[in-house]
N, C-alpha and C positions, 0 to 999 in steps of 0.2 A: 503493501500500499504505500503511496506518495503523501507525504504530510510535511503540511508547513505550520512551525509553531513563531507566533509573533512574541515577542518578549523572550529575553535570558535573565530573569532573574531567578527567585528562588525557586518557583513551582515551573518556569518557562522549560531551565535548566535541568530539572528532574524530569519533567514530560520528555523532554529531547531524547534524553539519556535510556528512557524507559523504553522509546519507539524504536531509538536504534538498536538498543539490546534485541528487541524480539525480532529485530530482522527487515525492519521497515526503512523507506527511505525518508529520509527527515531531513529538512531546511530551517532552521532557526536564523530568525530574522532579528538583529535588535540595532538600535541608535548609537549604542554605545560596546563598541568593538572588544574592551574590556571583559564586559559582561559573560563574554563565551569561556573565559576560565574557568567558570563554575560548570561548564558541561563536564560529567562522568570520562572516566578513562574508556567506558564502551561505546561512547557517541564515536560515531563514525561517517555520519552525514556531513552536510555542509553547510557552511554559515556567511551571514550576507550584513554586512551593515547599511541600516537604512530604517525606515519608517514603513509599518506595516499597512499603511493604508495608500502606500506610492503605488501606483499603477506598475510603473516604470520597473520597480523593485520586486514588485510579485511576478511578473512576466520573467526577469531574471530567476527568481527561485523556481519557475515552473510552475507558476498555478494554473495553467491550461490543461496538464494533466495529473492536477491536485485530486484526490480522493476525499481529505479529511484536513481542517483546518482550525488551527486553535490561535484565539487571542488573548494572551495571557500578561498583556503589562498589568503595571499597578494603576495606570489610568482609564476609567471607566469609558471616558470619552474615545479614545484611542481605539480602545476592545471595540466598541462598538462600530467606529468607520472602519477598521480592519474589517469586522465581520459581514458588514452591508458591502463595501467591496468585492469581497470574495463571494457572499453570495448569488450578489445581484447582475455585478458588471460581468463575474468571471463564470458564474453558475456552479459552485463548487459543493458536491451534493450533501456534505456534511460539516456543518461549520458551528465549533461552540466557540463561547466567549466568557470570559473570567468578568465577573459583577461584582464590586468593593462595596459600593453604596447601595442598599437594600431599598432607597427611595427612588431608585431608579428602574427598582424592578418589574415595575407597569410599563415601563416605555421595553424595555427588553419582551417582556410578553406582549407587547399589544404589535411588535415588530414579529413575532413571531420565531425569535431567537432564542436557541439552545444555549444554557449559559448554568454557571455555578456559581454560587454565592461565595465570593472571597471570604465570609467569616466561617466556612467549613471547608475553605478548599483545599484537598490535597492532591500532588500529583496523580495519585491512581483513580481518582475519581473521574478524572478529565482522560484519562487512559480508559476507561471503562466505558465511557462516554463514545468517545471516537470509534471504537472496537465493535461498540452495539449498533449505532447508525440507525436507531430510531427513537422515535417521539424526542420530548423535551424534558430530560429527566431530574426530579428535583433529589428524591433518596429512595432509599429502599429500606422496605420493612419486611425483613424476612425475604420470603421469596413474592412480595408484592411490591409494585414500583410504583411512586406516585409520579404523576407527567403534568404537564400542563402543555398545551399546543394551540395553535390557529388553527379553526375550523375550516375546513376546504367548501368548496360549494356540496359534494356530495351529503355534505349533512345537512344543507339548506333544505327548512321547510319540513324534517323531520322533529319528533319528540324527542326529550330524555330516554324515555320507558323505549324507545323504537330501537337505540344503536347499544342500550347497556346490554350487558351479558350478566346473567345470573351467577352468582360467585367469580367473576372474572374479570367486568370490566365496569364500573360505577363512578358516576359524574357528581364532583362533591360542590364545584361552583362554576358559574359562568359571569365572566366580564363582557359586556357591551356597550361601547362607548365608554363614559365615565361611570355607568352603573356596574355594580358587582352584586350576584345575586344567589342564593342556593336554588338550585330549581327543585320543582316536583315533577313528578314524573309523564306531564302532560307539557310541558313547557316547550316551544318550539325553537329550536336553534337555527341560527342564521349563517352564514358563510361569513367568516372574518369573527367570529367570536373567540375569544380566549376559553378554553377550557379546562379546569383543575377536575384531575381522577385519578382513580388507585386502577392499577392493571395487572394481572397475571402475566410473567413472560410470554405463555403458552398463547395468550389471545391477541396478542400485537398485528399478528397476520390477519385478523378478523376486522382490526378498526382502522387498519394503515391508511384505507380511503379516504377516511375522515381526517386526517392530520395534513394539514397544506405544508408541501414540500419547504 
């Protein structure tokens, strides 16, 4: 798998090294070349000095062949810009962004970005998200995953009860515009709704069409 990691701080360096050790092709981007000294001895990827939202830098990093992209600097705005460029301009299939300030969580959710909150962030969690490649993971509770995602056109006009799966997929909250609600079974869902739900691993393939890419 070809992976680009933006940011080579404590988390980015760990993530880049973990991916490299597992045999993936990794490019790490950071504006400070001295940060690359943090990369572990197992790292055998490529390092590039620059900004992770600069299109020329991303082209140099091989983003057109990129399978996964992680923006993990210590600046939310930088991560947001880099993630949006990777997803919207270059169409990277799986983009993950680090979130420091929980106040911005709503923005990340409404943009449909897959993210991990900095208060609980560890490199292994990001690695799991990159390798999983589905949903917008928040946390795991045993074999149940808590996710949020932006509803695709496939969900438009369907009720909550129509898409829930007994003991496998349950919707806990729906955000629409500035309003957040705990839905009843008869609530009609719309394209663009941000859905918070719990799901079993084996049910992802059943509801993947309801998640906007």
